[in-house]
C-alpha positions as CSV (number, residue, x, y, z in Angstrom):
1,M,104.2,121.6,66.4
2,T,101.4,124.2,66.5
3,D,97.7,124.3,66.2
4,H,96.5,126.8,63.5
5,K,93.0,125.5,63.5
6,N,90.5,127.7,65.3
7,N,93.3,130.2,65.8
8,R,92.1,132.8,68.2
9,Q,95.2,135.0,68.4
10,N,95.5,137.9,70.8
11,S,98.3,140.2,71.9
12,R,100.1,137.4,73.8
13,W,100.2,134.8,71.0
14,K,99.8,134.4,67.3
15,I,99.8,130.6,67.4
16,R,98.9,128.2,70.2
17,P,100.4,124.9,71.2
18,E,99.1,121.8,69.3
19,G,96.2,120.3,71.2
20,S,95.6,123.4,73.4
21,N,92.4,125.3,74.0
22,W,94.0,128.7,74.4
23,G,91.5,131.4,73.6
24,D,88.5,129.1,73.6
25,F,87.2,130.7,76.8
26,G,88.2,134.2,75.9
27,P,91.5,135.9,75.1
28,D,92.2,136.8,78.7
29,D,90.8,133.7,80.4
30,Q,92.6,132.5,83.6
31,K,90.2,129.8,84.7
32,G,90.5,127.2,82.0
33,R,88.2,124.2,82.1
34,L,86.7,125.5,85.4
35,N,84.5,127.4,83.0
36,L,82.8,124.1,82.4
37,I,81.5,123.9,85.9
38,T,78.2,125.6,85.1
39,P,75.1,126.0,87.3
40,E,73.8,122.9,85.7
41,K,76.9,120.9,86.8
42,I,76.5,122.3,90.4
43,L,72.9,121.1,90.4
44,Q,74.0,117.7,89.1
45,G,76.5,117.5,92.0
46,I,73.8,118.4,94.5
47,S,71.5,115.7,93.1
48,E,74.2,113.1,94.1
49,V,73.6,114.0,97.8
50,K,71.2,111.3,99.1
51,E,72.6,110.3,102.5
52,G,73.6,113.7,103.9
53,K,77.1,112.2,104.8
54,S,80.3,114.1,104.2
55,F,83.9,112.9,104.0
56,C,87.0,115.0,104.6
57,L,89.3,114.4,101.6
58,S,92.4,116.1,103.1
59,L,95.3,114.6,104.9
60,P,96.5,116.5,108.0
61,L,98.6,119.3,106.5
62,D,101.7,118.2,108.4
63,Y,101.7,114.9,106.4
64,P,103.7,113.3,104.7
65,G,106.2,114.4,107.4
66,G,109.8,115.6,106.8
67,N,110.9,116.4,103.3
68,S,112.2,113.0,101.9
69,V,109.1,112.6,99.7
70,N,109.7,116.0,98.0
71,P,113.0,117.6,99.2
72,K,112.0,121.2,98.1
73,R,108.9,121.2,100.3
74,H,108.8,121.2,104.1
75,P,106.1,120.7,106.8
76,P,104.2,123.7,108.1
77,Q,105.5,125.6,111.1
78,L,103.2,127.4,113.6
79,R,104.7,130.4,115.5
80,P,103.1,132.9,117.9
81,T,102.4,136.5,116.9
82,Y,103.6,139.3,119.1
83,H,101.8,142.1,121.0
84,E,103.9,144.9,122.5
85,G,107.0,142.7,122.4
86,R,105.3,139.7,124.1
87,E,104.3,136.4,122.6
88,Y,100.6,136.7,121.9
89,Y,100.0,133.0,122.9
90,N,98.4,132.0,126.2
91,M,98.7,135.7,127.0
92,A,97.0,136.8,130.2
93,W,95.7,140.3,129.7
94,G,95.6,140.8,133.5
95,E,99.3,141.1,133.4
96,L,99.0,144.2,131.1
97,I,95.8,145.7,132.4
98,S,94.7,145.2,136.0
99,G,91.3,143.6,136.4
100,L,91.1,141.8,133.0
101,T,90.7,138.1,133.0
102,D,91.1,137.3,129.3
103,V,93.6,134.9,127.9
104,S,94.3,134.9,124.1
105,S,96.4,133.3,121.5
106,D,97.3,134.1,117.9
107,D,99.7,132.2,115.6
108,V,101.5,132.5,112.2
109,A,101.6,129.6,109.7
110,I,104.7,129.2,107.6
111,I,103.5,126.8,105.0
112,H,104.7,125.4,101.7
113,T,101.5,125.7,99.7
114,Q,102.0,122.3,97.9
115,Y,103.4,120.2,100.7
116,S,100.3,118.2,101.5
117,T,96.7,118.1,100.2
118,Q,96.7,120.8,97.5
119,W,95.8,122.3,94.2
120,D,98.1,123.4,91.5
121,S,97.2,126.7,89.9
122,L,97.7,127.3,86.1
123,A,100.8,129.3,87.0
124,H,102.5,126.2,88.5
125,F,103.6,124.5,85.3
126,G,104.3,125.9,81.8
127,G,106.6,125.5,78.9
128,E,108.9,127.1,76.4
129,F,107.0,127.9,73.3
130,D,107.3,130.2,70.2
131,A,103.9,131.8,70.6
132,M,104.7,134.8,68.5
133,E,106.1,132.6,65.7
134,N,109.3,134.7,65.5
135,G,111.8,131.8,66.1
136,T,112.3,132.6,69.7
137,P,110.6,130.3,72.3
138,E,109.6,132.0,75.5
139,A,108.8,130.7,79.0
140,M,105.1,130.9,79.4
141,Y,102.0,129.5,80.9
142,Y,98.4,128.7,80.0
143,N,96.8,131.1,77.4
144,G,100.2,132.7,76.7
145,Y,100.8,134.4,80.1
146,R,104.5,135.1,80.4
147,A,107.1,134.1,83.0
148,G,108.8,137.1,84.4
149,S,106.0,139.6,83.8
150,D,102.7,137.8,84.6
151,V,104.3,135.2,86.9
152,M,107.3,136.8,88.5
153,A,109.8,136.8,91.4
154,L,110.0,140.0,93.4
155,D,113.0,141.4,95.2
156,D,112.9,144.8,96.8
157,G,116.3,144.3,98.5
158,D,114.8,143.4,101.9
159,F,112.4,140.7,101.0
160,E,112.3,138.1,98.2
161,G,108.8,137.2,97.1
162,V,106.7,135.8,94.3
163,S,103.5,136.8,92.7
164,A,101.4,135.1,90.0
165,D,99.5,138.3,89.2
166,Q,97.9,136.3,86.4
167,L,96.8,132.7,86.7
168,G,97.3,132.7,90.5
169,I,95.3,130.3,92.7
170,H,92.9,133.2,93.6
171,N,91.3,132.7,90.2
172,M,90.4,129.2,91.1
173,A,89.1,130.2,94.5
174,E,86.7,132.7,92.9
175,T,84.9,129.8,91.1
176,C,84.2,128.0,94.5
177,V,85.1,124.6,92.9
178,Q,81.9,122.9,93.6
179,G,80.0,120.4,91.4
180,R,79.7,116.8,90.4
181,A,82.8,114.6,90.9
182,V,83.4,111.1,89.5
183,M,85.8,108.7,91.2
184,L,87.9,106.1,89.4
185,D,89.1,103.6,91.9
186,F,92.5,102.3,90.6
187,H,93.4,100.9,94.0
188,A,90.4,98.5,93.9
189,H,91.9,96.9,90.7
190,F,95.7,97.0,91.4
191,G,96.1,97.4,95.2
192,N,99.5,98.9,96.2
193,E,101.2,97.6,93.1
194,R,103.0,100.3,91.0
195,V,101.1,100.1,87.7
196,R,101.2,102.6,84.9
197,V,97.6,102.8,83.8
198,N,97.4,103.3,80.1
199,Y,94.3,104.1,78.0
200,D,93.3,100.4,77.4
201,M,93.5,99.7,81.1
202,L,91.6,102.8,81.9
203,S,88.9,101.9,79.5
204,K,88.6,98.5,81.0
205,I,88.3,99.9,84.5
206,M,85.6,102.3,83.5
207,A,83.6,99.5,81.7
208,N,84.0,97.1,84.6
209,D,82.9,99.7,87.2
210,D,80.2,101.3,85.0
211,V,81.8,104.7,85.4
212,K,80.6,107.5,83.1
213,I,82.3,110.8,82.8
214,E,80.7,113.8,81.2
215,P,82.0,117.3,80.3
216,G,82.3,119.5,83.4
217,D,82.7,116.6,85.8
218,M,85.6,116.7,88.2
219,L,87.7,113.5,87.9
220,I,89.0,112.0,91.1
221,L,91.6,109.1,91.1
222,H,91.9,106.8,94.1
223,T,95.3,105.0,94.1
224,G,95.8,104.2,97.8
225,W,98.9,106.4,98.1
226,G,97.3,108.8,100.5
227,Q,96.4,105.9,102.8
228,M,100.0,104.7,102.7
229,I,101.1,108.3,103.7
230,L,98.7,108.3,106.6
231,D,99.7,104.9,107.8
232,M,103.4,105.9,107.9
233,N,102.5,108.5,110.6
234,K,104.8,111.3,109.5
235,D,107.8,109.0,109.0
236,P,107.5,108.3,105.3
237,D,109.5,105.7,103.4
238,A,110.0,107.8,100.2
239,D,111.5,105.0,98.1
240,L,108.6,102.7,98.9
241,L,106.1,105.4,98.2
242,H,107.6,106.3,94.8
243,H,107.4,102.6,93.8
244,S,103.9,102.0,95.1
245,C,100.3,102.3,93.8
246,P,98.9,102.8,90.3
247,V,99.4,106.1,88.4
248,L,98.2,107.5,85.1
249,D,100.6,106.7,82.3
250,A,100.7,110.1,80.7
251,H,103.4,108.9,78.3
252,D,100.5,107.1,76.5
253,P,99.3,109.6,74.0
254,K,95.8,108.0,74.1
255,I,95.6,109.0,77.8
256,L,96.2,112.7,76.9
257,Q,93.7,112.6,74.1
258,W,91.2,111.0,76.5
259,V,91.7,113.9,78.9
260,T,91.0,116.3,76.1
261,D,88.0,114.5,74.8
262,S,86.4,113.8,78.2
263,G,85.8,117.4,79.0
264,V,86.8,117.0,82.7
265,A,87.0,120.3,84.5
266,V,89.8,119.3,87.0
267,I,91.7,116.1,88.0
268,A,92.7,115.3,91.5
269,S,94.4,112.2,93.0
270,D,95.7,110.9,96.3
271,N,99.2,110.5,95.0
272,M,102.0,113.0,94.5
273,A,101.6,114.1,90.9
274,V,98.6,112.4,89.4
275,E,100.9,111.0,86.8
276,D,104.0,108.8,87.2
277,I,106.9,110.5,89.0
278,G,109.7,108.9,91.0
279,G,109.0,105.4,89.8
280,P,111.2,103.1,87.7
281,P,113.0,105.2,85.1
282,R,111.9,105.3,81.4
283,K,114.3,105.3,78.5
284,K,114.4,107.9,75.7
285,V,112.0,110.4,77.3
286,T,112.0,113.7,75.4
287,G,109.9,116.9,75.7
288,S,108.1,117.4,79.0
289,R,109.2,115.3,82.0
290,L,105.6,115.6,83.2
291,P,103.4,115.3,80.1
292,L,100.1,115.3,82.1
293,H,101.1,118.5,83.8
294,E,102.0,120.0,80.5
295,H,98.8,118.8,78.8
296,C,96.5,119.9,81.7
297,L,98.0,123.0,83.2
298,F,99.8,124.5,80.2
299,K,97.6,123.5,77.3
300,L,94.1,122.9,78.5
301,G,93.8,124.9,81.8
302,I,92.9,121.8,83.9
303,H,93.9,122.3,87.5
304,L,95.5,119.3,89.2
305,G,95.0,118.3,92.8
306,E,97.5,116.1,94.6
307,I,98.0,114.1,97.8
308,W,94.3,114.0,98.8
309,Y,92.9,111.5,101.2
310,L,90.3,109.3,99.4
311,S,90.2,105.9,100.9
312,E,87.2,106.2,103.2
313,L,85.0,107.8,100.5
314,A,86.3,105.3,97.9
315,E,85.3,102.4,100.1
316,W,81.8,103.8,100.7
317,L,81.2,104.5,97.0
318,R,82.3,100.9,96.1
319,E,80.2,99.3,98.8
320,N,77.2,101.3,97.6
321,G,77.7,100.8,93.9
322,R,78.3,104.5,93.2
323,S,81.1,106.6,91.6
324,R,79.6,110.1,91.7
325,F,79.3,112.6,94.5
326,L,79.2,116.3,95.3
327,L,82.7,117.8,95.6
328,T,83.4,121.1,97.3
329,A,87.1,122.0,97.1
330,P,88.0,125.7,96.9
331,P,91.6,126.6,97.5
332,L,92.7,129.5,99.8
333,R,91.9,132.8,98.2
334,L,95.6,133.7,98.4
335,T,96.3,136.3,95.7
336,G,99.3,135.6,93.6
337,A,100.0,132.0,94.9
338,V,100.9,129.2,92.4
339,G,99.4,126.5,94.7
340,S,97.3,126.2,97.8
341,P,96.4,123.8,100.5
342,V,92.8,122.6,100.3
343,T,90.4,120.7,102.6
344,P,88.1,119.1,100.0
345,V,84.7,117.7,101.1
346,G,83.0,114.9,99.4
347,T,79.2,114.7,100.1
348,I,77.0,111.7,99.3
């Protein structure tokens, strides 16, 4: 299915996916709905700061621990750098140059960018789509950027690398990712029970908690999953985690339409994928296995944040009858990366 209405074709596509906003922010846009975080939205976020209190919304980056929760991602490793063949770690300079009293250390981090608290870039998840309307679907990402040319693996014979020259996480970093955030506290309603939150349930939660979301707001979902990760102290029970805590039911088309209509700039959660992954299997699922990822990253340019730590801030907001706060959450300005660790800060 395609969306011919408001067709804004460019050299990369003649038609855009149904329900997408390709071209709406310009033919070469790489920031997606981050464009909605305007100076006004930043000022709205700043106006939510009334106590001068900040919350760290990141887990320690060596959590969850191991790789049972996601077998393809591993904990970070720290190693020393070297100077003149010696480990540059607790290095006494007096051993090299008589009379010096300095001691120095440098290290190298080997890190899976999406192991712990992180952002997905728009190059993280795409789809196969016949954008040129020639009968041949191609692998591509948001706004028609192509796999293999714009997002590509590199191999010069000695080193295998990757580079999202377009849509990489550096585009997100350049926006600073700061503005008004709104928290929906699923955990307060469902505890640690694995519940697929559909549109009707979402609407009831928003009404009961008097939560209002406006275009350009950053949506934050507290499920309790991050607290479970922290409590497991780097020895996670993957099966228990994948069957615990509420998740957005992205197989409910009303949820996807709500994401479109809400105008949210980004979505972040304290669980693994924002939507349901690893829980009880569904029957007769076709199309994308992760419909929220497809809808947000591929169609609408909405970055997704995962495995944040939200429990302390969620508790404070609920106790004080609030849901809005100032969020500051830029990723690393790591050119070409498809994801990035992040240390978000919530300020109230």
